[in-house]
C-alpha positions in Angstrom: -29.8 -74.5 -125.6 -26.7 -73.8 -123.7 -24.4 -76.3 -125.5 -21.5 -74.8 -127.3 -19.4 -73.5 -124.4 -20.5 -76.2 -121.9 -20.0 -79.2 -124.0 -16.2 -79.5 -123.6 -16.2 -79.0 -119.8 -19.1 -81.5 -119.5 -16.9 -84.1 -121.1 -14.4 -83.5 -118.3 -17.1 -84.4 -115.8 -17.7 -87.8 -117.2 -14.4 -88.9 -118.8 -11.4 -90.1 -116.7 -8.3 -88.0 -117.1 -4.6 -88.9 -117.1 -3.9 -88.0 -113.5 -2.4 -89.4 -110.3 -4.4 -91.9 -108.3 -6.2 -89.0 -106.5 -7.1 -87.3 -109.8 -10.7 -86.2 -110.1 -13.2 -88.1 -112.3 -16.3 -86.0 -111.6 -14.9 -82.5 -112.2 -12.3 -80.6 -114.1 -8.7 -81.1 -113.0 -8.6 -77.5 -111.9 -10.7 -74.4 -112.2 -11.1 -73.1 -115.7 -9.6 -69.8 -116.6 -13.0 -68.3 -117.2 -14.1 -69.2 -113.6 -10.9 -67.9 -112.2 -11.6 -64.5 -113.9 -15.2 -64.5 -112.4 -13.8 -65.3 -108.9 -11.2 -62.6 -109.0 -13.9 -60.0 -109.3 -16.7 -61.5 -107.3 -14.4 -62.3 -104.4 -14.3 -58.5 -103.9 -17.7 -57.4 -105.0 -19.8 -60.4 -103.9 -17.8 -61.8 -101.0 -20.8 -63.7 -99.4 -21.5 -65.5 -102.7 -17.8 -66.4 -103.0 -17.8 -67.8 -99.5 -21.0 -69.8 -100.1 -19.5 -71.3 -103.2 -16.2 -71.9 -101.3 -18.0 -74.2 -98.9 -19.9 -76.1 -101.5 -19.2 -79.4 -103.2 -19.0 -77.5 -106.5 -15.8 -75.8 -105.1 -14.3 -79.1 -104.3 -15.1 -80.4 -107.8 -13.6 -77.3 -109.5 -17.1 -76.4 -110.8 -17.1 -72.6 -110.8 -19.1 -69.6 -111.9 -18.6 -70.1 -115.6 -19.5 -73.8 -115.6 -23.0 -73.0 -114.4 -23.6 -69.5 -115.9 -22.0 -69.9 -119.4 -24.4 -69.6 -122.3 -24.5 -69.7 -126.1 -25.2 -66.6 -128.1 -28.5 -68.1 -129.2 -29.9 -68.4 -125.7 -32.7 -65.9 -125.1 -31.2 -64.7 -121.8 -27.6 -64.6 -122.9 -25.4 -61.5 -122.7 -21.8 -60.7 -122.9 -20.1 -59.9 -119.7 -16.3 -59.2 -119.4 -15.8 -60.9 -122.7 -17.8 -64.1 -121.9 -21.3 -65.0 -122.9 -23.3 -65.9 -119.8 -26.8 -66.0 -118.4 -28.1 -65.0 -115.0 -30.5 -67.9 -114.7 -29.2 -71.4 -114.0 -32.1 -73.7 -114.9 -32.8 -77.4 -114.3 -31.7 -78.0 -117.9 -28.3 -76.5 -117.0 -28.1 -78.6 -113.8 -29.1 -81.7 -115.7 -25.7 -81.8 -117.3 -24.3 -83.1 -114.1 -27.4 -84.1 -112.2 -29.4 -85.8 -114.9 -31.3 -88.3 -112.7 -32.3 -85.7 -110.1 -33.6 -83.3 -112.8 -35.5 -86.1 -114.6 -37.2 -87.1 -111.3 -37.9 -83.5 -110.4 -39.3 -82.7 -113.9 -41.8 -85.6 -113.5 -43.0 -84.2 -110.2 -45.9 -81.9 -109.4 -43.3 -79.5 -107.9 -42.0 -78.7 -111.3 -45.5 -77.9 -112.5 -46.3 -75.5 -109.7 -46.5 -72.5 -112.0 -49.5 -74.0 -113.7 -51.6 -72.1 -111.1 -51.1 -69.0 -113.3 -54.6 -68.0 -114.3 -56.2 -70.3 -111.7 -58.7 -69.3 -109.0 -55.8 -68.5 -106.6 -54.4 -66.1 -109.1 -57.7 -64.4 -109.7 -57.7 -63.6 -106.0 -54.1 -62.2 -106.1 -54.4 -60.4 -109.4 -58.0 -59.0 -109.3 -59.6 -59.3 -105.9 -56.6 -58.5 -103.8 -54.6 -56.6 -106.4 -54.6 -54.2 -109.2 -52.4 -53.3 -112.2 -50.4 -50.8 -110.3 -47.0 -52.6 -110.8 -45.7 -51.8 -114.3 -42.5 -53.2 -115.9 -41.2 -53.5 -119.4 -42.8 -56.9 -119.8 -46.0 -55.7 -118.2 -46.6 -52.2 -119.6 -50.3 -52.4 -118.7 -49.5 -53.4 -115.2 -49.6 -56.5 -113.0 -50.6 -57.2 -109.4 -47.8 -56.8 -106.9 -49.7 -59.2 -104.7 -49.2 -62.0 -107.3 -45.6 -61.0 -108.0 -44.5 -61.0 -104.4 -46.9 -63.7 -103.2 -48.2 -66.5 -105.4 -45.3 -66.4 -107.9 -42.6 -66.6 -105.3 -43.6 -70.1 -104.3 -45.2 -71.4 -107.4 -43.0 -69.7 -109.9 -43.7 -67.4 -112.8 -42.7 -67.2 -116.5 -39.4 -65.4 -116.5 -39.5 -62.6 -119.1 -36.2 -61.6 -120.8 -35.4 -58.0 -121.7 -32.8 -56.8 -124.1 -29.2 -57.6 -123.4 -30.1 -60.6 -121.2 -31.7 -58.5 -118.4 -34.7 -60.0 -116.6 -38.0 -58.2 -116.1 -38.4 -57.1 -112.4 -41.9 -58.5 -112.2 -40.5 -62.0 -112.8 -37.0 -61.8 -111.3 -35.8 -62.5 -108.6 -37.9 -65.6 -108.4 -37.0 -69.0 -107.0 -40.5 -70.5 -107.3 -40.3 -74.2 -107.5 -42.3 -74.4 -110.8 -40.7 -71.4 -112.5 -41.0 -71.4 -116.3 -37.5 -70.6 -117.6 -36.5 -69.0 -120.9 -35.0 -72.3 -122.1 -38.3 -74.1 -121.8 -37.5 -76.0 -118.6 -39.7 -75.9 -115.6 -38.6 -75.4 -112.0 -35.9 -74.0 -109.9 -33.4 -76.2 -108.2 -32.3 -73.4 -105.8 -35.9 -73.3 -104.4 -34.6 -76.1 -102.1 -30.8 -76.0 -102.7 -30.2 -72.3 -102.1 -27.4 -70.7 -104.0 -24.5 -70.6 -104.0 -23.9 -73.4 -101.5 -26.5 -75.7 -103.0 -26.5 -77.7 -99.8 -28.3 -81.0 -99.4 -28.3 -80.3 -95.7 -30.4 -77.2 -96.2 -32.9 -79.1 -98.4 -33.3 -81.7 -95.6 -34.1 -79.1 -93.0 -37.9 -78.5 -92.4 -37.7 -74.7 -92.6 -36.7 -75.0 -96.2 -40.0 -76.6 -97.0 -41.7 -74.1 -94.8 -41.0 -71.2 -97.3 -44.1 -72.5 -99.2 -45.8 -75.2 -97.2 -47.3 -73.2 -94.4 -50.3 -70.9 -93.8 -54.0 -71.2 -93.7 -54.5 -73.4 -96.7 -51.5 -75.8 -96.6 -49.9 -75.6 -93.1 -47.6 -78.6 -93.5 -44.7 -76.9 -91.7 -46.9 -76.0 -88.7 -48.6 -79.4 -88.8 -45.1 -81.1 -88.7 -44.0 -78.9 -85.8 -47.0 -79.9 -83.8 -46.6 -83.6 -84.5 -44.5 -86.0 -82.5 -42.2 -86.2 -85.5 -41.5 -82.5 -85.4 -41.1 -82.4 -81.6 -38.6 -85.3 -81.8 -36.6 -83.7 -84.6 -36.1 -80.4 -82.9 -35.3 -82.1 -79.5 -32.8 -84.3 -81.2 -31.5 -82.1 -84.0 -27.8 -82.4 -82.8 -28.1 -86.1 -83.2 -29.6 -86.3 -86.7 -26.3 -86.1 -88.6 -28.2 -84.0 -91.1 -25.0 -82.9 -92.8 -23.8 -86.4 -93.6 -23.2 -87.0 -97.3 -25.0 -90.3 -97.0 -28.2 -89.7 -95.0 -30.1 -92.9 -94.7 -32.8 -93.4 -92.0 -32.0 -96.3 -89.8 -28.3 -96.1 -90.5 -27.1 -92.5 -90.3 -29.9 -91.3 -87.9 -32.9 -92.8 -86.1 -34.1 -90.2 -83.5 -36.5 -88.3 -85.7 -37.5 -87.6 -89.3 -37.6 -84.4 -91.2 -39.9 -83.6 -94.2 -37.2 -85.0 -96.5 -36.9 -88.2 -94.6 -40.5 -89.3 -95.4 -40.9 -87.7 -98.8 -37.5 -87.8 -100.5 -34.5 -89.2 -98.7 -33.0 -92.7 -98.9 -33.9 -95.7 -96.9 -32.4 -99.2 -96.9 -34.8 -100.1 -99.7 -35.2 -96.9 -101.6 -32.9 -94.4 -103.1 -33.3 -90.6 -102.8 -36.0 -89.3 -105.0 -36.8 -85.8 -106.3 -40.4 -86.7 -107.1 -42.1 -85.8 -103.8 -45.3 -87.5 -104.8 -44.1 -91.0 -105.0 -44.8 -91.7 -101.3 -48.1 -89.9 -101.0 -51.3 -91.9 -101.2 -53.9 -89.1 -101.2 -54.0 -85.8 -103.0 -55.6 -83.4 -100.5 -55.4 -80.3 -102.6 -58.9 -80.3 -104.4 -62.4 -79.9 -102.9 -62.6 -83.7 -102.6 -59.5 -85.7 -101.9 -58.5 -88.0 -104.8 -55.8 -90.6 -105.4 -52.5 -89.1 -106.6 -52.3 -91.1 -109.8 -55.6 -89.5 -110.9 -54.2 -86.0 -110.3 -50.9 -86.9 -112.1 -52.7 -88.3 -115.1 -54.6 -85.0 -115.5 -51.3 -83.3 -115.9 -49.8 -86.0 -118.1 -47.2 -86.8 -115.6 -45.5 -90.3 -115.4 -47.0 -90.7 -111.9 -50.3 -91.3 -113.6 -49.2 -94.9 -114.1 -48.1 -95.4 -110.4 -51.0 -96.5 -108.3 -51.6 -95.2 -104.8 -51.0 -98.6 -103.3 -47.4 -98.6 -104.6 -46.8 -95.1 -103.2 -48.2 -96.2 -99.9 -45.8 -99.1 -99.8 -43.0 -96.7 -100.6 -43.9 -94.6 -97.5 -44.4 -97.7 -95.4 -40.9 -98.8 -96.2 -39.8 -95.5 -94.7 -42.1 -95.7 -91.6 -41.0 -99.3 -90.8 -37.5 -98.1 -89.9 -39.0 -96.5 -86.7 -42.4 -98.1 -86.3 -43.8 -101.6 -86.3 -46.3 -102.9 -88.9 -49.3 -102.6 -86.6 -48.6 -99.0 -85.8 -48.3 -98.1 -89.5 -51.4 -100.1 -90.6 -53.5 -98.6 -87.9 -52.3 -95.1 -88.6 -53.4 -95.5 -92.2 -56.8 -96.7 -91.1 -57.2 -93.5 -89.0 -56.0 -91.3 -91.9 -58.2 -93.0 -94.5 -61.1 -92.7 -92.2 -60.6 -89.0 -91.8 -60.4 -88.5 -95.5 -63.5 -90.5 -96.0 -65.3 -88.5 -93.3 -64.4 -85.2 -95.0 -65.2 -86.4 -98.5 -68.6 -87.9 -97.8 -69.9 -85.5 -95.2 -68.6 -82.2 -96.5 -66.5 -82.4 -99.7 -68.8 -84.2 -102.1 -72.2 -82.7 -101.0 -70.6 -79.3 -100.6 -69.3 -79.3 -104.1 -72.6 -80.7 -105.5 -74.5 -77.9 -103.8 -72.1 -75.2 -105.0 -72.4 -76.4 -108.6 -76.2 -76.4 -108.3 -76.1 -72.9 -106.9 -74.0 -71.4 -109.7 -76.9 -70.5 -112.0 -78.3 -68.4 -109.1 -75.1 -66.5 -108.4 -73.5 -63.4 -109.9 -71.2 -64.9 -112.5 -68.3 -62.8 -111.4 -66.1 -65.0 -109.3 -65.8 -63.9 -105.6 -68.5 -61.3 -106.0 -70.9 -63.6 -104.0 -70.7 -64.4 -100.3 -71.2 -68.0 -101.1 -68.0 -68.0 -103.2 -65.9 -67.1 -100.2 -67.7 -69.4 -97.8 -67.3 -72.5 -99.9 -63.7 -71.6 -100.9 -62.5 -71.3 -97.3 -64.4 -74.5 -96.3 -62.5 -76.7 -98.7 -59.4 -74.7 -99.6 -58.4 -73.6 -96.1 -60.3 -75.5 -93.4 -60.8 -78.8 -95.2 -57.2 -78.9 -96.3 -56.0 -78.2 -92.8 -58.1 -81.1 -91.5 -56.7 -83.5 -94.1 -53.1 -82.4 -93.8 -53.3 -82.5 -90.1 -54.5 -86.2 -90.2 -51.9 -87.1 -92.8 -49.0 -86.0 -90.5 -50.6 -86.7 -87.1 -51.3 -83.2 -85.8 -54.5 -83.5 -83.8 -55.1 -79.8 -83.2 -54.9 -79.1 -87.0 -57.1 -82.1 -87.7 -59.8 -80.9 -85.2 -59.8 -77.3 -84.0 -58.2 -75.8 -87.1 -59.8 -78.4 -89.4 -63.0 -80.3 -88.9 -64.4 -77.9 -86.3 -63.9 -75.0 -88.7 -65.4 -77.0 -91.6 -68.5 -77.9 -89.6 -68.9 -74.5 -88.1 -69.0 -72.7 -91.4 -70.9 -75.5 -93.2 -73.8 -75.3 -90.8 -73.7 -71.7 -89.7 -73.0 -70.0 -93.0 -73.0 -72.3 -96.0 -76.3 -74.1 -95.6 -78.2 -70.9 -94.6 -76.8 -69.1 -97.6 -77.9 -71.9 -99.9 -81.3 -71.9 -98.3 -81.6 -68.1 -98.8 -80.9 -68.6 -102.5 -83.6 -71.3 -102.8 -86.2 -68.9 -101.2 -85.1 -65.9 -103.3 -85.4 -67.7 -106.7 -88.1 -70.3 -106.0 -90.7 -68.1 -107.7 -88.4 -66.2 -110.0 -90.1 -65.1 -113.3 -87.1 -66.5 -115.2 -88.0 -70.2 -115.6 -84.4 -71.3 -115.7 -83.7 -69.7 -112.4 -86.8 -71.2 -110.8 -85.7 -74.7 -112.1 -82.2 -74.1 -110.7 -83.7 -73.2 -107.3 -85.9 -76.3 -107.4 -82.9 -78.5 -108.2 -80.8 -76.9 -105.4 -83.6 -77.4 -102.9 -84.0 -81.1 -103.8 -80.3 -81.7 -103.3 -80.3 -79.6 -100.1 -83.2 -81.7 -98.7 -81.4 -84.9 -99.7 -78.2 -83.8 -97.9 -80.1 -82.7 -94.7 -82.0 -85.9 -94.7 -78.9 -88.0 -94.8 -77.5 -89.8 -91.7 -74.6 -87.3 -91.6 -76.7 -84.2 -91.4 -80.2 -85.0 -90.1 -79.2 -84.0 -86.6 -79.1 -80.4 -87.9 -82.9 -80.5 -88.6 -83.8 -82.3 -85.5 -83.9 -85.7 -87.1 -81.4 -87.6 -85.1 -82.3 -91.3 -84.8 -83.9 -91.9 -81.4 -81.5 -94.7 -80.6 -78.5 -92.4 -81.2 -80.2 -89.6 -79.3 -80.6 -91.9 -76.3 -77.0 -93.0 -76.6 -75.8 -89.4 -76.6 -78.0 -88.8 -73.5 -76.5 -91.7 -71.6 -73.0 -90.6 -72.6 -73.7 -87.1 -71.2 -75.0 -88.6 -67.9 -71.8 -90.7 -67.6 -69.7 -87.6 -68.2 -71.4 -85.7 -65.4 -71.2 -88.6 -63.0 -67.5 -88.9 -63.7 -66.6 -85.3 -63.3 -69.3 -83.4 -61.3 -68.7 -82.8 -57.7 -71.2 -84.5 -55.4 -73.8 -82.1 -54.0 -73.5 -81.3 -50.3 
């Protein structure tokens, strides 16, 4: 732990000092000699960093380079530089000396655990399917995939590897992944949102900061937000959002539009700022089938496992009520829950069941089967887009980029591929495969015979078919030009 050199200056941050009425309580009386020495050099050789620090609250509190970068000799990433023992990495454990509550909240969040994707299905794609072992470094002499290093790890974080004399392995640094695993055992990177060396709250409030990671085919929250009325209002009224206020409370300091931070982190009249972004989310839409967030948190042994979704929904409602009435909020959640229920019951649950039953008939090597890709993109890309679109009121992502794509590939690719497996192995000489094909066929028949899917095999209820016919006639009567 970095304690020996930091302990004394930390006392200065919490103990009053004998000073005039305007004397500081939350920072040293003046810059330490160590930080002055750092500044004298970096002002010339890193002028942009010096200027960033100069406009930060750290500067005004006399918290300088040494206060954040000092280290004890026992730290695994410590090295001696110009007579001082320092470390390049500033970790959440370091930040917690002054920002204890923020780090405690962040450490309890799923953000801080983002690097736990290492070794997951996503990493198999980046490391094996997309990549190779062509990138070699001291920590990875046998090679690592550059696709993972420059892709997955930059958002999720990686385990930072320390080389002799405090140097950091190039496969793991630079890295500001939000779940980065640090040499001191802490998880996360505060500068994922509060970019160094300004460490600005304003930047963390701006949607583009979240967009470094929350965008793209599988989790397009930034694009979803930009399509929504919330995003349109934010960019139209940006100059009126007072986004650089120290106190930034919706309903008091601004009221024209929310940013991502407004809904998920920032203060309201009833709630303080939180660095646990899951405490206002009532569905976890990441897996094949959406689940309640406390279930997902419990699986990771997070404190959120004890916070039910109803409480989280109330937390979000307390944000929404600043701009919307109760009926609007309640009705929105009815729409949102209904979309999640539609996806889960029609595609998510049966799709997962069918894939699990098909596994014994597949090549065991992941992503060596066409079915692997089809099902993965249905839930991981298209299904997520539909669910995220509904959660943030972006109709195009809910429908055309979401449920349309899910349905198109479920019916035109997934079901035919499953049916082909049934026919291929129905009479297989291996009894185990024949039984697996029979079980898959039984579940496939059950799915296709259900109310959700029987239209696909021509089994639509006659009453519903007649209703669809009348609706088509009404459409034509409304829009077709009369014949001359």
